[in-house]
N, C-alpha and C positions, 0 to 999 in steps of 0.2 A: 309385770316386768316393765311395761311401758310407763306406768305411773312412777316406778322407782327411778327410771332414767330421767323423766321429766323433773322429778324432785331435785336430782343432782344438777341438772341444767339450771334450775332456778337458783340453787345455792351458788353455782359458779357465777351466774349473772349478777347476783347480789354482791358477791365478793369483788367482781370486776368494778362494779359501781363504786363500792367503798374505796377500792384502790385508786381509781381515777380521782376521787375526792381528795384522798391523801396526797397524791402527787400535786394536785393544784394547790392545796394548802401549803405543802412543803416548798413549792416554787415561790411563795410569797415570804418565806422565812428569810432572815438575814443570811447572806452568803458567807461561806467559810472558804476564803480564797487561797489558803495555804495548806500544806500537809499537816496532819496531826502531829503534835510533838510538844516540847516543853512550853512553847509560847501559848498553848491553849490550856495549860494547867494553871491551877491556882498559884499565887506567889509563894505560898508556904509548902508547895509540893516538893517531895524529895526526888521526884522522877527526873531522870536524865536519860534522854533516849534519842537515837536516830531511828525513826520509825521504818526506814527503808532497810535497815541492816540488822538490828538486834533488839533484844528485850531491854526494858528499863533496868537500870542498875539496882533499883530498890527491889529486893526479893524478901521483904520482911514479913509477908503475910503468913509464913509458916512458923514464925517465932513463937516461943512459949508465951501463953497468956493473951495472945491476940486471937480475936474471933476469926474463925475460918470463913471464907467466902465460897461456899459450896456451889458447885455447878452440876446440872443434870445432864447426863449423856443421852443423846437421842440419835438413833440410827434408823433410817428409812429402808424398807426392804419389800420385795414382793414375796409371794409364797413359793417361789421356785426352789428346787433342790439347791441350785447354784447359790442363791442368796441365803438360804436357810443354813447350810452347813457353815458358811462364813460367819453368820450371826452367832451360831452356837460357839464357834471357836473364839470369836471376839468377846462374847459375854463371859466365857470361862476366864479369860485373862483380865477382863474388867474386875471380876470378883476377887481375883488373886491380888490385885493392886489397890483396890478401893480403900482399904484401911491402912495402907503403907505409910511410911514416913513422908511428911510434907504433902500428902494427898489432900486435895480438896474435892475429891470425886464424891458426889452425892448419889442420887438415884439414877436409874437406867430405864430407858424405854425403847423397845423396838416398835417403830411406827409402821405397821403392816398395811400397805396400801392396796391389798388385794380385795378389801371389802368384806372379808369373812375370816372367821377363826381358823387356826390350824392346830395340829397336834402338839405344838411346842409352846402353847400359851402358859402352861404351868412351869416350864423350864425357864422361859425368858419373859420378863415383864413386858407386856404388849398392849399397844393401843391400836384398835382397828380403824383405819381410815378408808374412805371410799375412793376408788380410782376416779380419774377424770371420765366424763361421759365418752362412750365409744367413739373413736375417731378423732377426738380432740387433741390427742398427743401426736397425731400424724406419724405413728410408728416410732416416736422418740420417747421411750418409756420414762426417761429421766424427768420429763415434765410433771410426772406424778409427785415428784419429791417436794417442790414448793407447795403444791396443793395439799399434800399430806401434812406438812408443817402448819399450814393455815388451820386445818381442822384440829390438830392436836393442841395448838396454842389456844384456840378458842374454847375447846371442850374439856380438856384435861385439867386436873388440879396438880400444879407443879409447885412444889414447896420451895425449891431453890430459886435464887435470884439471878442465876446465870445458866446459860445453856452451852454445852459442847455439842456441836453438830459433827457427827462422826459417820463412818461408813462401814458396811459389813466386812470389807477387806482391809480393815485396820486391826493390827494386833498391838495392844498396849504393852510396852516392855518395861515400864517403871511407873510408879505413882505420879499422877499429873497434878501439879498445883494450878490454881487459877491464874493464868498468865495475862489476863486482861487487867487494865489499869485506867483509872480516871475517865471512865466513859468510853474508852477505846476498846474495840474488840482485839483479840489476839488471833492471828491467822497465819497460815503457811503461805509463803509467796511462791507462785508457780511461774517458771520462766516463760511459759507459752501463753500466759495471759498478758497481753500487750496493749493497754488502752491507748497509748500514744500512737501506735502503728495504725490502729483502727478508729482514729478520732472521727473521721468523716461519717462512719457508720454509727458510732456510739452517740453522736450528737442528735440522732433521731430520738434517743431515749434520755439523754442527759444534756439539756439545752445549755447554750452558752451562758445564760444568766445564772446558772447554778455554779459557775466557776470553771477553773481550768480543768482539763481532762485528767490531770494528775491527781485530782480529788478521787478518782476511781482507782482503788488499790488493785494490784495485780494478784488477786486471790480468787478462789472459788468459795463455795459455801462450807467446805470441809477440808481439813479440820479448822473450825472457828469456835472460839469461846466468846460469847457476847452476852450482854445483859438481857434478861428475859423481856423486860418492857421494850427495849430497843428492837428485839427480834419480833415482837408482836406487831410493831409498826412496819418493819422491813418485809415480813413474810408475804402479806397480800400484794405488795408492790412487786416483789420478786416473782410471784406467780403471774401477775399481769404482764410484766415485761418479758418473762420467759415465753408466754403464749404469743405476745406481739412479735418477738424476735423470730419465733418459729414460722409465723405467718408471712414474714417479709423475706422474699427470695434472696435478696442481697445479703442480709444478715445471716440467714440460715446457711448460705454457701460459705460465707467468710468464717463463721465460728464452728460449724459442724458439731462434733460431739461435745465441745466445751461451751456450747451456747448457753446452757443454764448456769454455768459458772460465771460467765460474763454478766448474766442477768442479775445474779446475786450481788456482784461487785458494784454494778450500777445502782441497784436498789439501796445498798448500804450507803453509798455516797449521796443519793437523793435525800436520805433521811439524816445526813450529817454525822453518820457513825463511821469514824476513821478506824483504822486497824494498825496495831503494832505488827509488823511483818517479822515473824519469828521463824527463822530458818531451822532452828533446832527442834521444831515441833515434831518433825517426822523425817524418816528416810524412805527412799524408794529403790529397793534392789531391782536389778543388779547394778544400777548406775552408782548408787551410794553403797560403798563397801564396808564402812566402819560404823559401828553402833554409836560410839561416843556417848554423849549425854542426851540423846534423842528420847522422845517419849513414845513414839508410834512407828511401827513398820507398816508401810502401805505397799501391799504386794499386787499392784496393778499390772506390772510388767512380767512377762515370762522370763524365767531364769534357765538358760540353756548353756551347758558346758560339756567339753570333752572329758575323757577320763584323766587328763593331765591337769584339769582345773582351769582350762582356758575357755573364756566366754565365746560362745558361737552364736551371738544374737542375730536373729534373722534366719537361722538355720536350726532345725531341731537337733538338740544335743544328745550325746550318748547318755548324759544324765540331765534331767530337767524337772523343774517344778513350775507349772503354769496353772493358775486357777481355772483357766478356760478348758483345761483337760477334764475338769470335773463339773461340767455344766449340766449334765443329766444324772450323775451319780456322785455321791460324796467321796472324798479321798479315803482310801482304806487306812486303818490304823498302821502305825509303824512304817511310814514311808522311808525308803532308803536315803541315808544321809549323802550329802554331796561328796565327791572325791576330794582328796587332799589338794590344797591350793585354791579352793573356792573361797571367796571372801566371807568374813565374819557375819555380815548382814544376812547372807543367804543361808548359812549354816544355822544361825540363830532362828531364823524364820521357820525352817523345817523342823528343828527341835521343838519349837513352841507349838507348831501344829500337831506334832506327834504327842506332846504331853497332853494337849487338850483332848485329842481324840481317844487317848488311853484312859482318861479319867471322866469323860462325859458319859453318863449311863446311856445304854441303848444306842450307842453311836451307829451301829449297823442296821438299826430298825428305822426305816424312813416312811413307810406307808402303813 
């Protein structure tokens, strides 16, 4: 056991050394002082985009006769019941939409950072990553995410040229095309990621010589579609900066549970990878009520309603769906549907969970 831990410490140390080298090299690269957009594209590009607001006008990648730009979907997870039932539901809907119209969804991998196999290896394509050495995450288990991606990108054979970083609590509601363009990633903008507000803190990790703080996009690492080769450069830096941020009391206090999201945004900017901020990437019930043309439902928030369909957020409702209710045991099949008046987004989510659990074999067998 001691030798195993020492081995992983060595791996982490080597990765940190490589990361530091990458940051130093990138610091000498020409600066990109403006936001990604049309001015950074080739003169012949058809792209017309405001990267802060919407997708490029050009959506021609799905037209007949054109080569698809497939992306590989990767989801990091622990071996907890809580993460596992979400992954099973997520993978069910991935398979339903993988071959759908305009889909550029390639392969799928659950990156299991528990360090050992579980009973769902045959159900979900899985790569086993080692967790950080004991104590290194300081109780913030999310720090295992960038380290897991570093291992996967270094060790796995990934056929696709692009990666979609997704999460267990994502439900894919329609086929996803490759939303990235011209070297830019495609990412969902989070209103609570505010680089300008925290400029004084972020300058510890993104020095002035790298350009304006607006080069850091208001994103996390998921959902993000990004080129595989770009992510191979970003991931070690993401890991290194996540660890450095967690060790710094001021940064840790300021960013809290979104610390690792800031770390990814900074790392992407350090490597000159801008992102198209695509608001239609996903919705987050109960705040987003309509499905529209979105691709993903992210059920991170609890949904609580009274029997008249009124939201009672902050108070347990007469009807509720909250993933945290199922942290020790998976949700049963055939969850009760919301009462009349509850928004489409919540109704769709519960129906999709019910369809998945009804069709996944051995849903009730977990141990």
